[in-house]
N, C-alpha and C positions, 0 to 999 in steps of 0.2 A: 504494500500500500504506500503510495507516494504522498509524503507530507511536504507542504510548501516550504521551500528553502530559498534563501537569497544570499548574496555575497556578504560575508562578514569577516571581521578580523580573525586572526588565527585561533583565538580562544573559542570562537564560535564555529569552527570547522568540525567540531564533534557535537554529538547530540547530548542534551541534558534532560534527564528525567527526574522530576521532583520527588517521585516515590522512592528514588534511590539516592537522594541528596540529603546532606545535613543542613541545618540552619546557616552555619558559617559558609558553606558552599553556595547556598542560595544568595546570601548577601553579596558575595563576591560576584556571582553571575548577574545579579540584579543591577548593581552599580556600574557594570561594564556593558550592559546590554545596549545596543545601538538606539533602540526606540526610547529607552529611559534617558539616555544621554541627550537625545534630540529634544525630548520634552523639557529637560532642565535648561538646555541652551535657549529654546524658544521662550521659556518662562523668564529667563534672565534678560532676554531681549525685550520682552514686554515690560518688565520692570524698569529697564533702562529708558524705554520710551515714556513710561509714566513719569520717571524722574525728570525727563526733559520737558514734558508738558503735563505737570501734575494737576489732578482734580482737587478741589477742596476736600477737607476731611470727611464731611458728612456723606457726599456721594461716593467717595472712595470706600468707606466702611460699608455702606449699604450695598454697593456693587459686589464687594467681596462676599458679604453675607448671602446675597441673592444667588450668586454663582455657586456657592457651597450648598445652599438649600435646594436649588433646582437640579443639581447633578444627579441625585438618586432617581428622580423622576425621569430625567432624560435617559439615564441608563436603563431603567425599567422598560420604557417605551421602545427603545432600540433593541434591547435584548429580546423582548417578547414578540414584537411585530416586524423586526427586520432580521435579526440574527437567527430567529427561529421561524422565519417565514417559509412558506412552501410555494413561493412564486419565483424566487430568484434563480433556482436551479432550472427553471423552464427556459430561460433566455441565455443564449450562448455568451453574450457580452457580460452578463452578471454572474454566470456560474462560477467562474474562476475567483471572483471576489468573494462570493458566499463560501466557497470551499476554503479559502484562505482565512477569512475572518471568523468562521465559527465551526464549519463542518469538520475541519481537521482537528480542532480543539476537542470536539466531542468524540471523534474517532479514537483519539488518544489523549485523555484529559490531563495527563501528567507530563506531556511533552512540552518543555519550556519554550522551545522555538516557536510554537504556534499558540501559546497562551496569551502573549501580548498581541494587541491589535496591530494591524498594518498601518503605518504612518499615513499613507495616502488616503486612508478612510478615517482614521481617528482625528488627525489634526484639523481637517475641514469641519468635522462634526463638532469638535470642541469650540472652534471659532464661531460656527453658526449658533451654538447653544449659549455662548457667553457674550460675544461682542455686542449684539443688539440689546441685550439686557443692560450691560454696562453703559452703552451709549444712551439708552432711554433714561436710565437713572441719572446719569450725568446731566442730561438735558433738563430733566424735571427738577433737579436739586442744585442747579448751577449757582443760584443766588447772584450776588452782585459784587463779590470780592475780587481780589487781585487775579485769581485763577479761574474766574467764572467762564471765560471764553474757552478755556482748555478742559472744562469739566467733562463734556461728552467723551472726548478722546481719552483723557486720563482715566475716567471710570471704566471705559471699554478695555483699556490695557490692564487695569487692575482685575477686572472680571476674567479676561483671557488668561492672565497669569495664574489666577486662582483655579481656573478649570484645568490648566496644564499640571499644576502641582497636585490637585486633587486626583487627577488621573494617575500620577505616580503613586500616590497613597493607595488608590484602589488596586492598581496592578500588584503592589507588594502584598496587600491583603489577599488578593486572588492567588498569588504564589503560595502564601502561607496555607491557604485552604487545600492546596494540592500537595503540599510538602509532607513527607513522612515524618510528621512532627505533631504532637498533641499539645495545643496551646494550654498554658496554665491559666490564662485569663478567661473568665467565664464567657465574656462577650465574644472573644475570638473563637472559643471552643464551640459555642452555639452557632456562630456564623459559619464555621467550617462544617458542622454537622448538617446544616440545612443545604449548603452548597453541594456537599457530597451526595445528598439525596437527589439533587437536580441532575447530577452527572451520572450517577450509578443506579438510580431507582426509577425516577420519572422526570423526564425533561420538561414536562408541561406544567411547570410551576416553580416556585422559589427562584424567581428571576433576579432578585437583589444580590448584591455582593456584600456591602457592609451594613445594609439596612433592608428589612423585609416589610417596612411600613406600607409601601405601595402594593406589595403582594397581598397583604392583609386587606387593604382597602378594595382592591379589585378582585379578591376572591381566588387568588392563585397560590396563596401560602398553604403549605400542608406539612404534616408530620407523617412518617412512614406508616404508622398504624391506620391513618385515615385512607391510605391507598395501599392495601395489602398486596396488590398485584404489581409486579415490576413491568414497566413499559417495554414492549418489544423493540421500540425504536429509540431507546435511550442513547445509543451510540451512533446512530445514523440520522437522527432528526427526521425520520420519515422518508429519507432517500433510500428506499429499499431496492433490491434487484428488479422488482416488478416496475417500479417508477423509473429506474435507470433505462429500461428497455424503451420507454417512451421519450424520456429526456436524458440522453446519454452524455451530456457535456461534462458533468462532474465525474462520472465514471471513467471517461476517457482520460481526464486529467489525473485521476487517482489510481489508475491501473486496475479498475474493478470496484466492486462495492464490498466492503468488509462488514461482517456481522459478528456479534459476540464481544465479550470482554477483551480489551486490547492486550492484556497480559496472557490470556489464553491463546490469542492469535499468535503472539510472539513465541510462546512455548511450542505451538504447533509448527511454526516455521523452523524452529531449531530442531525439532524432531525429524522433520522432513529432510533438513540439511544433513543430519547424521545418517 
């Protein structure tokens, strides 16, 4: 089964599997991962632009708070209705994107190389989700001070930087959820438990990462006892061999359609190799 790959520095020429890594190894991999470095650089750039054209204190703080609060909702909407969509695989132009941004992750949930989102999809999404909010807040709360004219731009930069840094936080929490590590913190432990259910029991729910507030509000939150039957499509998101016959784009890119637990598939490949 082919997992999406891209050119990376030497450290990334080998595969990293979170269920075989220590916390120390994860931290090392995380801080050197190209996407995380890119988010940090973009956030630094946004902060520098804010310093150059700062917004007043009130719109800055409100923009930061708004970007932080809207992030879980944006993630929920995208995760449920885009990443778990059953329409992207139908179109050849979208199939490769869907495969890279989520299908590969569910095919092998512990594969670090496909856990992080692809920059060409995540950065524009963060920008769309935060820049208009910051600009609107800056416009509404500009006031009449020395930096009033720069308020929309400055607040937009503050919101964008917040979105990028929040993404870094979310991605690290996401890594922790897939790491062979039992968090001592109750919040992290519960977060991991619910996300593992999403990946290994039933993909049709528990769409949150750090918060399941929107799952509870929209009725997609669940505990395993509430859904005793395991979803047959938890690893392929409904892209079954039957679907692939009609819409073959993802299957061609993947070298087929894999079913079953990824570690069982790996063991079967090793047995065949012997």
